[in-house]
N, C-alpha and C positions, 0 to 999 in steps of 0.2 A: 134197071133193076135185076140183083140177082136172084131172089127168089120172093116169095110173096112179102111186103113190109119189110125188105132190107134191101139196101142200094149202097152202090160202090160210088165213090166221088175221088176224081184224082183233080188236085188243087195245084195250080202252078203257084210257087214258093220259094226262087232258090235259095235265098238265106236259111229258110228252114229248114229246106232239104238239106243244106249243107251240114248242118250241125244233128239231125235228125240219127239217135238212135234205137235200136230195140229197145223196147220198156217204154220211150220217152210218149206222152199225148200234150196235145194240144186243146184252148180252150176255144170255141168258135160262137159267133151270133151270126146269124142270117139274116136281120134286120134291124136296125137302130131299137127297135121295142122289142127284141127277142131275149130269150134267155141265153146265158152263157155256158154253153155245154161244153163238158169235158169227153172228147173222143180219142182214142190211142191210137197213133203211128200205125197203120197197118203196113205200110210199104212207102220205100220214099227211093227216087231214082235224083242222085245228085248229078248227073250230063242232064237230063231233061229239066232239072228243078222242080221235081212234084214230088208230091206226099200224097197217099192213098189214106183214105179213112171209108170206114163201114159203118153205115148209120141203119139202124134199125127204127123205122118210123111207127113211135108207138104213143108220142104226147104230142102238143101242140109245136115244140119247137124245132121237132127233128123231122114233124110233117114240114113246115118252113124250107126246112134244108133240102130236103128230097123234090122239092116243087123247084129246085132253082133249076135252070135250065144250062146246057153249055154255054159257055160266054159269059155267062152271068159271076158277079162276086159276092163275095160274102161281105157282111157289113164290116166283121173283125173277125182277125185270127191271129192267136198269141201263142208261142209255145218255142223250140221245144220246152216242155214241162216235165217236172219230176224228176227222179234220177233213173238213168237208164239202166236196163238189166243186168247183173252180175254175173259173167260170163267166166267168170275165175273159177272153176271147179276141176277135180282131179279128172284125167282123161278116164274115158269109159262109157257109160250109155246115158242120156237123159231122156228120162218120159214126158213128155207134155201132153198133158189134157184138156182138152177144149171143149166147151159146150158151148152149143149156139153158136151164136154169133162170136163167140170166143176164140173160133179159129182165126179169125182176122189179127187181133194183138200176139198170137199165138206164131202165127205165122214170121216175122222177122226174127223172132227169137229163135226159134227151130232151126231158121237159117243161119243163124250166127254161130249157133251152136255146130252145124253141121261142117262149118267152113272151118271151124278150128280142130276139125278130126272127130269131134263124138259121134258116137253112135246115136242117134237119134230114132226114137219112137214116137209117133202123134196118134193119140186115140182120140178119134174127133166123134163126139157126141150130138144126137137131134133127135127133137120128136118124132118126125116123120122124115121119109126120104126128101118133101117138098120142101124141106127147110134146110135142105144140106146143100153147101156151097165150097168154093175154092177147093174142093175134094182133089182135082188134078193137081192144082198148085202146090197143095200139102203133100202129096204122095209123091213129089218131086225134088222134096228137100229133107226126105227123110229116109230111114233105112226100114223100118216098118210103118204100114199105115192100116191103125184098125178103126174102122165105122162100126157104131153102134147106132140104135136108132129105137125108141120106146116102144113102136108098134111092130116093130120087125120088117120095114117094107123098105129097108136098104141094109147092107151089112148084116150085123148082126143082132138079133134082138136081146137087148140087154140094155143096164146101166153103164154110164163110163167105169164105175166102181169094179164091177167085174173084171174085163180084160185087166185092169190095174193091180187088183189083187193077185190074180194069177200072175202075172210079169214079177211081182215083187214076191210071191212064195218060189217060182222059180229060181229067184236071184239068191235067197237064203244057201243055195248050194254053190254057188258063185260069187261070193263077196271077195274073193282074193282075186277072180278073176280080171284081165286086164279090161273085159267089157262090162263088168259089172254095173249096175244100176247106182250111177253116181249123185243124182238130183231129179226130184221130180217137181214140174211146172204145172201149175191148175189154173186156168183162167175161163170165166163162164158166169152165171148165174151166181149167185150167194149160198144158196142151198146145197149146190153140185159142189162149189169148193170146199164147201164145209165138210162134206161127205168122203170127197176125196181123201182130206185132211185125216179124217177118222180112220178112214181105209189103210191110209200109210202109216199112222202113228205105231203101228207093232213091230214095223221092218226097220227101225232105224239107218231111215236114209233123208237128209235132209230136202225139205219140200217147200217152195215157195208160191205165194197168190196173190196175183195182182187184183187189188181191192177196188171197187165199182162203187164206192160210196159217194151221197150227195156232196155235190160240189159246186161253189159261186165263184170265187175270185182267182182260183187256183195257184196263189200266191202264198198261202198259210196265213193270211190277215183276218178271215172272217170265220174261221172256226167251223164251216158249215161241215166238212169232210171228216171232222177225229173219228178216231178208233181207238180201240183198247188192243193194245200190243204188250203181250206180259206183264199186263198191271198196270202200264204206263199210256198216257193219252199222247196219241200219235196225227199227224195229219199227214193225209193221204197224199195230199199235194207236194209237199216239200220233203215228208220223210218215205214217202213210197213212190208210186202206186203198188211196188212190191214190199212184199212182207214176209220173216217166216209163218210158214202157214200154221203150224203148232203153237204159235203165239197168240194167232187172232182170236178175239172174243166175238165169235162169228153169231151169238144169239143177239148182244149189240147190235154188231153191224146191220142184221136184218132188221132188228125194230125200226131202227134209225132210217132204214130206206123207205121205210112206209110211212114216213112224219107228214109228207105232203100230200099222200094218195088222193084226199077229196077235194084238195086245190087244184091239181092236176087233171081231175076228171073234169072240173067245172070249168077249168080253162080250154080243155079238150072240147068241150061239148060247146062252148059258146063261138071256138074259132070254125069248128065243123060247121054249124049252121051259117057262121058269117059267108064261108068260103063256098057254101053249098057241096060239102064233099060229104060222103059217106064214110062211116066209122066200119071198119073191115073187123069182123068178128074173131 
């Protein structure tokens, strides 16, 4: 366990580890009766043949996942899925904005940009210090690491949009500088990504968001992960998961994320009762 309710899982899968790229995700099943859960590849080690996943235990299936012990096997895992991150951007500064668990999928993308010679700034936000993780890992692969917390218990008391706006304001006077901000990446809760997008909109800097829509098969067949991008229907699993943040219909995305809330609550209550667990508030 990294912090309360958030777990790191290292999975041995040599073939997948050889193919994984920043931005890819996998679909996993904890057992034969479990849901198919999409999880972004947070890291990979081609020599060891492993990939790293970070799981927040909030529902039935994620709780099943994190109860697996060292040496246990997943019932199924398929991947890598989706399009890898687009790293071909003009040389300069890339701002990576991570909210909560979003630091995990941000990590390999930020590392890849750093390896390509970009100046990388990571803004890592959390509700409080107890939910922050991978701060040292993040700091090691960027040029500037800004931490914000809602309550001020670590880093700066602010929302991630505040330092983002400050950086973009400073960029106005340096648009022709080789180190000017060339791209913004945002990964985290949908509402956070929406407001990062609104914050960035006046500054004429491309922004990319990795979407976390409901997903079932991960191959474009079920249509469950459909999103509205620039007025067109796209599927997060095969067309994404990364999209032009300015083209996303954020209100539709957030409303669709609530589709199964009642069913998920019923499932969790039943699972917790059967397993004799306590629900963490």
